[in-house]
KOLDREN-977783 format. One record per residue (C-alpha): chain; residue number from 1; x, y, z. Coordinates in Angstrom, 3 decimals. Example, Ala and Ser with C-alpha at 12.3 -4.5 7.8 and 13.67 -1.06 7.14 Angstrom:
BEGIN
chaine | num | xx | yy | zz
A | 1 | 12.300 | -4.500 | 7.800
A | 2 | 13.670 | -1.060 | 7.140
This chain:
BEGIN
chaine | num | xx | yy | zz
A | 1 | 0.261 | -0.164 | 0.044
A | 2 | 1.515 | 3.258 | -1.250
A | 3 | 0.306 | 6.734 | -1.138
A | 4 | -0.826 | 7.694 | -4.477
A | 5 | 2.198 | 9.763 | -6.397
A | 6 | -0.044 | 12.755 | -7.064
A | 7 | -0.826 | 13.001 | -3.261
A | 8 | 2.633 | 12.233 | -2.247
A | 9 | 4.247 | 15.014 | -4.600
A | 10 | 1.564 | 17.398 | -2.949
A | 11 | 2.465 | 16.760 | 0.528
A | 12 | 6.220 | 17.012 | -0.343
A | 13 | 5.464 | 20.466 | -1.269
A | 14 | 3.606 | 21.399 | 1.926
A | 15 | 6.598 | 19.642 | 3.938
A | 16 | 7.902 | 22.894 | 5.308
A | 17 | 4.188 | 24.083 | 6.725
A | 18 | 3.895 | 24.128 | 10.302
A | 19 | 2.848 | 20.855 | 11.715
A | 20 | -0.666 | 20.459 | 12.851
A | 21 | -0.659 | 17.901 | 16.239
A | 22 | -3.562 | 17.557 | 18.253
A | 23 | -1.231 | 15.285 | 20.740
A | 24 | 1.440 | 18.040 | 20.994
A | 25 | -0.421 | 21.346 | 20.239
A | 26 | -3.453 | 23.333 | 21.977
A | 27 | -6.620 | 23.463 | 19.843
A | 28 | -6.083 | 27.324 | 19.980
A | 29 | -2.430 | 27.071 | 18.560
A | 30 | -3.903 | 24.704 | 15.793
A | 31 | -6.532 | 27.277 | 14.882
A | 32 | -3.963 | 30.147 | 14.767
A | 33 | -1.840 | 28.135 | 12.285
A | 34 | -4.854 | 27.520 | 10.106
A | 35 | -5.905 | 31.272 | 10.502
A | 36 | -2.495 | 32.425 | 8.858
A | 37 | -2.423 | 29.738 | 5.944
A | 38 | -4.478 | 32.113 | 3.859
A | 39 | -7.046 | 29.916 | 1.954
A | 40 | -7.376 | 31.585 | -1.446
A | 41 | -10.642 | 30.524 | -3.493
A | 42 | -9.919 | 28.103 | -6.360
A | 43 | -10.720 | 29.200 | -9.675
A | 44 | -13.765 | 27.286 | -9.940
A | 45 | -16.700 | 29.153 | -12.068
A | 46 | -19.816 | 29.818 | -9.927
A | 47 | -22.942 | 31.790 | -10.563
A | 48 | -22.907 | 33.232 | -7.021
A | 49 | -20.971 | 32.675 | -3.630
A | 50 | -22.959 | 34.374 | -0.547
A | 51 | -22.602 | 34.723 | 3.067
A | 52 | -25.441 | 33.741 | 5.255
A | 53 | -26.591 | 33.976 | 8.646
A | 54 | -28.624 | 31.038 | 10.142
A | 55 | -31.000 | 31.511 | 12.749
A | 56 | -30.655 | 28.856 | 15.519
A | 57 | -32.910 | 29.616 | 18.558
A | 58 | -31.538 | 32.467 | 20.649
A | 59 | -28.220 | 32.736 | 18.531
A | 60 | -27.240 | 32.593 | 14.744
A | 61 | -24.400 | 31.042 | 12.992
A | 62 | -22.573 | 31.862 | 9.885
A | 63 | -22.736 | 30.008 | 6.768
A | 64 | -21.933 | 30.243 | 2.976
A | 65 | -23.943 | 29.521 | -0.121
A | 66 | -22.525 | 28.339 | -3.448
A | 67 | -24.784 | 28.494 | -6.406
A | 68 | -23.541 | 26.608 | -9.397
A | 69 | -25.903 | 28.353 | -11.736
A | 70 | -29.019 | 30.546 | -11.988
A | 71 | -31.503 | 27.723 | -11.794
A | 72 | -34.523 | 28.811 | -9.606
A | 73 | -34.897 | 25.438 | -7.746
A | 74 | -31.482 | 23.605 | -7.702
A | 75 | -30.897 | 20.691 | -5.467
A | 76 | -29.412 | 21.448 | -2.312
A | 77 | -26.351 | 20.064 | -0.366
A | 78 | -25.784 | 21.198 | 3.555
A | 79 | -22.100 | 20.769 | 4.259
A | 80 | -20.427 | 20.241 | 7.403
A | 81 | -16.573 | 20.750 | 7.429
A | 82 | -14.161 | 18.261 | 8.939
A | 83 | -11.431 | 19.147 | 11.746
A | 84 | -12.175 | 16.733 | 14.572
A | 85 | -15.036 | 18.898 | 15.765
A | 86 | -12.307 | 21.333 | 17.027
A | 87 | -10.733 | 23.307 | 13.953
A | 88 | -11.808 | 24.265 | 10.830
A | 89 | -13.688 | 27.238 | 9.172
A | 90 | -15.856 | 28.117 | 6.020
A | 91 | -12.611 | 29.303 | 4.592
A | 92 | -10.600 | 25.919 | 5.028
A | 93 | -13.360 | 24.058 | 3.067
A | 94 | -14.318 | 26.677 | 0.662
A | 95 | -12.366 | 25.225 | -2.241
A | 96 | -13.980 | 21.965 | -1.466
A | 97 | -17.676 | 23.153 | -1.355
A | 98 | -16.775 | 25.273 | -4.877
A | 99 | -15.841 | 21.963 | -6.458
A | 100 | -18.927 | 20.222 | -4.986
A | 101 | -21.314 | 22.953 | -6.373
A | 102 | -19.533 | 22.699 | -9.802
A | 103 | -19.335 | 18.838 | -9.941
A | 104 | -23.091 | 18.478 | -8.821
A | 105 | -24.703 | 21.396 | -10.103
A | 106 | -26.411 | 21.796 | -6.458
A | 107 | -26.585 | 24.827 | -4.310
A | 108 | -24.058 | 23.962 | -1.463
A | 109 | -24.525 | 25.505 | 1.808
A | 110 | -21.637 | 25.201 | 4.290
A | 111 | -22.383 | 25.525 | 7.778
A | 112 | -19.733 | 27.192 | 10.489
A | 113 | -21.097 | 25.307 | 13.509
A | 114 | -19.562 | 25.684 | 16.981
A | 115 | -16.494 | 23.723 | 17.800
A | 116 | -15.127 | 21.915 | 20.807
A | 117 | -13.722 | 22.022 | 23.436
A | 118 | -15.338 | 25.405 | 24.258
A | 119 | -18.746 | 23.653 | 23.033
A | 120 | -19.091 | 20.029 | 23.492
A | 121 | -21.473 | 17.425 | 22.237
A | 122 | -24.158 | 17.920 | 21.347
A | 123 | -23.609 | 21.812 | 20.382
A | 124 | -22.137 | 21.007 | 16.783
A | 125 | -24.938 | 18.634 | 16.235
A | 126 | -27.415 | 20.867 | 17.362
A | 127 | -26.005 | 23.522 | 14.735
A | 128 | -26.047 | 20.989 | 11.982
A | 129 | -29.504 | 19.866 | 12.509
A | 130 | -30.802 | 23.396 | 12.887
A | 131 | -28.857 | 24.485 | 10.015
A | 132 | -30.298 | 21.685 | 7.730
A | 133 | -34.089 | 22.497 | 8.859
A | 134 | -33.445 | 26.139 | 8.358
A | 135 | -32.111 | 25.449 | 4.699
A | 136 | -35.117 | 23.321 | 4.059
A | 137 | -37.654 | 25.969 | 5.265
A | 138 | -35.873 | 28.899 | 3.318
A | 139 | -35.528 | 27.027 | 0.109
A | 140 | -36.957 | 29.340 | -1.889
A | 141 | -35.244 | 32.355 | -1.290
A | 142 | -32.029 | 30.300 | -1.615
A | 143 | -33.009 | 29.062 | -5.027
A | 144 | -33.019 | 25.590 | -3.742
A | 145 | -35.534 | 22.467 | -3.876
A | 146 | -35.861 | 21.308 | -0.582
A | 147 | -37.365 | 18.073 | -2.017
A | 148 | -33.751 | 17.059 | -3.211
A | 149 | -31.591 | 18.003 | 0.072
A | 150 | -28.471 | 16.305 | 0.641
A | 151 | -26.358 | 16.401 | 3.930
A | 152 | -22.688 | 15.939 | 3.488
A | 153 | -19.459 | 16.234 | 4.968
A | 154 | -15.787 | 15.202 | 5.458
A | 155 | -14.457 | 13.555 | 8.536
A | 156 | -15.938 | 14.997 | 11.782
A | 157 | -18.381 | 16.700 | 9.106
A | 158 | -19.367 | 13.253 | 7.914
A | 159 | -20.267 | 12.327 | 11.521
A | 160 | -22.308 | 15.353 | 11.668
A | 161 | -24.098 | 14.412 | 8.444
A | 162 | -24.884 | 10.762 | 9.784
A | 163 | -25.989 | 12.202 | 13.145
A | 164 | -28.311 | 15.085 | 11.422
A | 165 | -29.924 | 12.065 | 9.673
A | 166 | -30.475 | 10.073 | 12.863
A | 167 | -31.749 | 13.296 | 14.626
A | 168 | -34.263 | 13.729 | 11.542
A | 169 | -35.324 | 10.101 | 12.102
A | 170 | -35.934 | 10.772 | 15.935
A | 171 | -37.843 | 13.887 | 15.058
A | 172 | -39.814 | 11.822 | 12.349
A | 173 | -38.793 | 14.384 | 9.975
A | 174 | -38.186 | 13.207 | 6.338
A | 175 | -36.638 | 16.199 | 4.562
A | 176 | -33.235 | 14.569 | 3.811
A | 177 | -32.975 | 12.986 | 0.323
A | 178 | -29.424 | 11.506 | 0.653
A | 179 | -25.890 | 11.643 | 2.569
A | 180 | -22.569 | 12.204 | 1.060
A | 181 | -20.034 | 10.738 | 3.670
A | 182 | -16.345 | 11.564 | 2.992
A | 183 | -14.313 | 9.390 | 5.170
A | 184 | -16.577 | 10.127 | 8.377
A | 185 | -15.915 | 9.497 | 11.882
A | 186 | -18.293 | 6.830 | 13.103
A | 187 | -16.945 | 5.026 | 16.175
A | 188 | -15.254 | 6.242 | 19.196
A | 189 | -13.962 | 2.833 | 20.396
A | 190 | -11.371 | 2.852 | 17.614
A | 191 | -10.774 | -0.864 | 17.663
A | 192 | -10.598 | -1.665 | 13.828
A | 193 | -7.441 | -3.019 | 12.122
A | 194 | -6.982 | 0.143 | 9.953
A | 195 | -6.365 | 2.080 | 13.412
A | 196 | -3.573 | -0.342 | 14.261
A | 197 | -2.280 | -0.347 | 10.484
A | 198 | -2.343 | 3.336 | 9.877
A | 199 | -2.188 | 4.770 | 13.259
A | 200 | 0.690 | 6.858 | 12.251
A | 201 | 0.156 | 7.849 | 8.800
A | 202 | 0.339 | 11.434 | 7.951
A | 203 | -3.049 | 13.581 | 8.038
A | 204 | -4.713 | 11.881 | 10.852
A | 205 | -2.957 | 9.797 | 13.638
A | 206 | -4.720 | 7.546 | 16.219
A | 207 | -3.594 | 9.790 | 18.670
A | 208 | -4.987 | 12.555 | 17.077
A | 209 | -8.262 | 11.119 | 16.494
A | 210 | -8.321 | 10.018 | 20.424
A | 211 | -7.714 | 13.516 | 21.452
A | 212 | -10.383 | 14.921 | 19.221
A | 213 | -12.841 | 12.528 | 20.688
A | 214 | -11.681 | 13.619 | 24.162
A | 215 | -12.355 | 17.507 | 23.180
A | 216 | -15.865 | 16.727 | 21.608
A | 217 | -17.461 | 14.014 | 24.214
A | 218 | -15.474 | 14.259 | 27.316
A | 219 | -18.110 | 12.365 | 29.113
A | 220 | -18.521 | 8.555 | 28.929
A | 221 | -20.205 | 6.287 | 27.898
A | 222 | -20.412 | 7.752 | 24.295
A | 223 | -23.898 | 9.080 | 23.168
A | 224 | -25.122 | 7.043 | 20.056
A | 225 | -25.344 | 10.318 | 18.111
A | 226 | -21.816 | 11.021 | 18.598
A | 227 | -20.324 | 7.666 | 18.324
A | 228 | -22.879 | 6.740 | 15.580
A | 229 | -21.701 | 3.212 | 14.985
A | 230 | -23.510 | 2.324 | 18.191
A | 231 | -26.652 | 3.705 | 17.170
A | 232 | -29.234 | 0.735 | 17.423
A | 233 | -31.393 | 1.194 | 14.458
A | 234 | -30.238 | 2.515 | 11.141
A | 235 | -33.314 | 1.672 | 9.385
A | 236 | -35.494 | 4.386 | 7.284
A | 237 | -32.000 | 6.386 | 6.909
A | 238 | -31.538 | 8.350 | 3.488
A | 239 | -29.569 | 6.489 | 0.963
A | 240 | -25.898 | 7.269 | 1.360
A | 241 | -22.745 | 7.445 | -0.536
A | 242 | -19.697 | 6.360 | 1.518
A | 243 | -16.206 | 7.438 | 0.560
A | 244 | -13.311 | 5.796 | 2.610
A | 245 | -9.341 | 6.584 | 2.174
A | 246 | -7.329 | 3.305 | 1.902
A | 247 | -4.629 | 4.635 | 4.233
A | 248 | -6.879 | 6.202 | 6.739
A | 249 | -7.228 | 5.089 | 10.402
A | 250 | -11.179 | 5.521 | 9.671
A | 251 | -11.202 | 3.256 | 6.652
A | 252 | -12.655 | 0.391 | 8.497
A | 253 | -15.147 | 1.884 | 10.766
A | 254 | -16.687 | 3.819 | 7.693
A | 255 | -16.904 | 0.631 | 5.614
A | 256 | -18.501 | -1.164 | 8.837
A | 257 | -20.993 | 1.446 | 9.015
A | 258 | -21.531 | 1.273 | 5.378
A | 259 | -22.370 | -2.490 | 6.023
A | 260 | -24.697 | -1.925 | 8.873
A | 261 | -26.777 | 0.634 | 6.632
A | 262 | -27.156 | -2.122 | 3.853
A | 263 | -28.282 | -4.578 | 6.744
A | 264 | -30.525 | -2.203 | 7.753
A | 265 | -32.246 | -1.842 | 4.063
A | 266 | -30.496 | 1.360 | 3.406
A | 267 | -29.105 | 1.826 | -0.167
A | 268 | -25.392 | 2.439 | 0.020
A | 269 | -22.758 | 3.234 | -2.700
A | 270 | -19.482 | 2.363 | -1.210
A | 271 | -16.097 | 3.603 | -2.406
A | 272 | -12.668 | 2.749 | -1.156
A | 273 | -10.249 | 5.673 | -2.679
A | 274 | -6.797 | 3.733 | -3.385
A | 275 | -3.610 | 5.084 | -2.259
A | 276 | -5.417 | 8.075 | -0.541
A | 277 | -4.904 | 9.570 | 2.952
A | 278 | -7.638 | 10.872 | 5.304
A | 279 | -8.333 | 14.445 | 4.206
A | 280 | -7.666 | 13.910 | 0.405
A | 281 | -10.911 | 15.563 | -0.913
A | 282 | -9.303 | 19.032 | 0.004
A | 283 | -6.928 | 18.468 | -2.600
A | 284 | -9.474 | 18.059 | -5.372
A | 285 | -9.053 | 21.663 | -6.991
A | 286 | -5.451 | 20.895 | -7.130
A | 287 | -4.731 | 17.106 | -8.170
A | 288 | -6.615 | 15.778 | -11.241
A | 289 | -6.799 | 12.488 | -9.638
A | 290 | -8.524 | 13.459 | -6.664
A | 291 | -10.815 | 15.674 | -8.794
A | 292 | -11.726 | 12.354 | -10.652
A | 293 | -12.378 | 10.599 | -7.404
A | 294 | -14.562 | 13.170 | -6.297
A | 295 | -16.532 | 13.413 | -9.441
A | 296 | -17.048 | 9.356 | -9.187
A | 297 | -18.372 | 9.857 | -5.671
A | 298 | -20.939 | 12.787 | -6.836
A | 299 | -21.902 | 10.845 | -9.559
A | 300 | -23.509 | 8.427 | -7.366
A | 301 | -25.929 | 10.793 | -5.960
A | 302 | -29.210 | 10.746 | -7.558
A | 303 | -29.715 | 14.696 | -7.184
A | 304 | -26.519 | 15.457 | -8.528
A | 305 | -27.369 | 13.593 | -11.630
A | 306 | -30.732 | 15.577 | -11.951
A | 307 | -28.671 | 18.824 | -11.317
A | 308 | -26.189 | 18.151 | -13.819
A | 309 | -28.939 | 17.743 | -16.585
A | 310 | -31.315 | 20.631 | -15.406
């Protein structure tokens, strides 16, 4: 098992960048490093990019709308960024969201949910669910088709997408049409073979993931809306596209969760990205092979196919 040459070359180019290590750095330090990276928007042609404020009870949160076209009612994707529930912003995932909008033809709404350790579980999930309901309720003014609503996310954001679907199930709200899950965090127990095999790989180590869990959910036992693999009944969830990375500690958990979805009668498209590390989708606007992988994953979304032909 080797890192794909394109990704290996990209990592070599970043070898002098400041390290981001959750086991040796405070969360505030990592955020400061990210804040100074200056994430320039990729050259991805879109019809509109607009800042939003989403009401959530007595507070509001920032969000960003990406519209691929002037279609009056495009399918919509509500996106939750990765970062171990502790770091990440609208800007760190701006390029990925632009690319997702372009590939799928959907309107993408990226959500700036509250972060741990200042805001532990269920704050991020509360924000994710509130944002999803808000987008559905304001679909017309956002030029969205609420009947074709996707929840999506990478890593911890993928976890929030799954948990949002579970929350919707508990609320008996059927407003989510499908899920796009990019190497999501699924199980706090961290006991699979991929944790042992890839625990020291770049991008995400086993120790990093353990620290992220401690920040996000310091209480034990884990709640099944956080450690979603432990949720008892997955039946009735929306169809899912599950993407895992071959060289990722989270690989086996993601694939085991996909199997549990299938066993519960949920339609699942599972894709393992060979030669890829955790977080590879963030390189999609830079590396052609990763762009192809993202296109392949999105092609499995029925609403993406509808959007691209609209």
